[in-house]
C-alpha positions in Angstrom: 7.5 19.8 -4.1 6.9 16.1 -4.7 6.9 15.1 -8.5 4.7 12.4 -8.5 2.9 9.7 -11.2 -0.2 8.1 -11.1 -1.1 4.9 -13.3 -4.2 3.3 -14.3 -6.0 1.2 -17.3 -8.9 3.9 -17.0 -9.2 7.3 -18.0 -7.0 9.4 -15.6 -8.1 12.6 -13.5 -7.3 13.8 -10.3 -10.4 13.0 -8.2 -12.2 15.0 -5.9 -12.0 15.7 -2.2 -15.4 13.2 -1.6 -13.7 10.6 -3.6 -10.3 10.8 -2.1 -11.9 10.3 1.5 -13.5 7.3 0.1 -10.8 5.3 -1.5 -7.2 7.1 -0.9 -5.7 8.2 -4.1 -2.1 6.3 -4.8 0.8 8.1 -6.5 4.3 7.1 -6.7 7.6 9.0 -7.3 8.7 6.4 -9.9 7.4 6.9 -13.7 8.3 3.3 -14.2 5.9 2.2 -11.1 2.9 4.0 -12.6 3.6 2.8 -15.8 3.4 -0.7 -14.8 0.3 0.0 -12.8 -1.5 1.5 -16.1 -0.8 -1.6 -17.9 -0.9 -4.7 -15.3 -4.1 -6.3 -15.4 -5.7 -5.8 -18.7 -2.3 -6.4 -20.6 -3.2 -3.4 -22.8 -2.1 0.5 -22.9 -2.8 2.4 -19.9 -2.6 6.1 -18.8 -0.5 8.2 -16.7 -0.5 11.8 -15.2 2.2 13.5 -13.8 1.3 15.6 -11.1 3.3 17.9 -8.8 2.1 18.0 -4.9 2.5 21.1 -2.5 3.7 19.7 0.8 3.9 22.9 2.5 1.0 22.6 5.7 0.3 19.1 4.9 0.7 16.4 7.4 2.9 13.7 6.6 3.5 10.2 7.7 6.5 8.8 6.7 6.3 4.8 7.2 9.8 4.2 6.6 10.6 6.1 10.0 8.1 4.0 12.0 8.0 0.1 13.4 6.4 -2.5 10.7 3.3 -2.1 13.1 2.6 1.4 11.7 2.7 -0.5 8.2 0.2 -2.8 9.5 -1.9 -0.1 10.8 -2.0 1.9 7.5 -2.8 -1.8 5.4 -5.8 -2.5 8.1 -7.2 1.2 7.8 -6.9 1.5 4.2 -8.4 -2.3 3.2 -11.9 -2.8 2.6 -12.0 -6.5 3.0 -14.4 -8.1 5.4 -12.4 -10.9 7.7 -13.6 -13.9 9.1 -14.8 -13.5 13.0 -11.4 -14.6 14.5 -9.3 -12.3 12.3 -11.4 -9.5 12.8 -11.3 -9.8 16.7 -7.6 -10.0 16.3 -7.2 -7.1 14.7 -9.4 -4.9 16.7 -7.6 -6.0 19.7 -4.5 -5.1 17.8 -5.0 -1.9 16.9 -6.3 -1.1 20.2 -2.9 -1.9 21.4 -0.9 -0.9 18.7 -3.1 0.7 15.8 -2.4 4.3 14.9 -5.4 6.3 13.9 -5.0 7.5 10.0 -7.4 10.4 10.5 -4.7 12.9 11.7 -2.7 12.6 8.4 -3.2 13.9 4.7 -0.4 12.2 3.1 1.3 8.9 4.1 4.6 7.7 2.0 6.1 4.3 2.4 5.7 1.1 0.8 2.7 -0.2 -0.9 -0.2 -1.0 1.4 -3.6 -2.3 -0.3 -6.1 -5.2 -0.5 -3.3 -7.0 -2.6 -1.7 -7.8 0.9 -5.2 -8.9 2.4 -3.7 -12.9 2.6 -0.7 -11.5 4.5 -3.3 -10.0 7.0 -5.0 -13.2 7.6 -1.7 -15.3 8.3 -0.6 -12.9 10.0 -3.7 -12.2 12.5 -4.2 -16.2 12.7 -0.5 -16.7 14.3 1.0 -18.4 11.5 3.4 -15.8 10.8 5.6 -13.7 13.1 5.6 -9.8 13.0 9.4 -10.1 12.6 8.7 -12.4 9.5 6.3 -9.6 8.0 9.2 -7.0 8.4 11.4 -9.2 6.5 9.0 -9.9 3.5 8.0 -6.1 3.4 12.0 -5.1 3.6 13.0 -7.9 1.1 9.8 -8.2 -1.4 10.7 -5.5 -3.8 7.8 -3.7 -3.1 7.1 -0.5 -4.4 7.1 3.2 -2.5 3.8 4.6 -2.5 2.2 8.0 -1.7 -1.6 8.2 -0.9 -3.3 11.1 -0.3 -6.2 10.5 1.9 -7.8 13.9 3.0 -9.7 16.6 1.3 -6.9 19.1 1.7 -4.9 16.5 -1.0 -6.8 17.5 -4.3 -5.8 21.3 -3.8 -2.4 20.2 -3.3 -2.3 18.5 -6.3 -1.4 19.9 -9.7 -1.8 18.2 -13.0 1.1 18.8 -15.2 0.8 16.4 -17.9 -0.6 13.1 -19.0 1.4 10.5 -20.7 0.3 7.1 -22.1 1.7 3.8 -20.9 2.6 1.2 -23.6 2.2 -2.1 -22.8 4.8 -3.2 -24.6 7.3 -1.6 -22.6 6.2 -2.2 -18.9 4.0 -5.2 -18.7 6.7 -7.7 -18.9 8.4 -5.6 -16.0 5.2 -5.6 -14.2 4.2 -9.2 -14.1 8.1 -9.9 -13.1 7.6 -7.6 -10.1 4.4 -9.0 -9.3 6.0 -12.6 -9.7 8.8 -11.8 -7.3 6.5 -10.4 -4.5 4.2 -13.2 -4.7 7.1 -15.6 -4.4 8.3 -14.2 -1.5 4.9 -14.2 0.3 4.8 -17.9 -0.6 8.5 -18.4 0.5 7.8 -16.8 4.0 4.5 -18.6 4.6 6.4 -21.9 3.6 8.9 -21.4 6.3 6.2 -21.2 8.8 3.5 -23.9 7.4 2.2 -25.8 10.5 3.4 -23.4 13.2 1.1 -20.9 15.5 2.8 -18.0 16.8 1.4 -18.0 20.5 2.9 -15.1 21.1 0.4 -13.0 18.7 0.4 -9.4 17.8 -1.4 -9.0 21.0 2.0 -9.5 23.1 4.2 -7.1 20.5 5.8 -4.1 22.4 7.7 -1.4 21.4 
């Protein structure tokens, strides 16, 4: 059993199976993170739900036990962004060689991987940052841990326990500081590699 939280600026509820398959449902084991997510963006109070996840029988991927290529695979498959042709070509080649399909997993647990990291995807798949740089960034940039429910088995395994109010006065400053730290870490990483192209791209990575 996992105790999980989901925060949002809008009314919060456990989505149905169709909604989860269309858009993975994020949760976190850290209530403070959920509260930060609830107030970030609007600068107003938000809502947080507390849930229990019954993990028995669920197929779970623990990304922390996997190489950084797995995090990239999750990031690519979760994102809905449309990239330029040259980036898309490299993504397809990367996924053929290193990608792991997320279809067989009901739940994915690990560092946050969502559309906020589109700039990182572009920089990596155009050869401007190395895989080692991506790994250092993920390990050191204070990314919060997330739990993604992604199949129709998820809603049946989630039980709503309680709903909380997240107050902007309590959580907004910490949320802004966390995002500033993450953005600064990304800028520092790209600044160190400016003007450099990694000829040995993701296509030549071996594990």
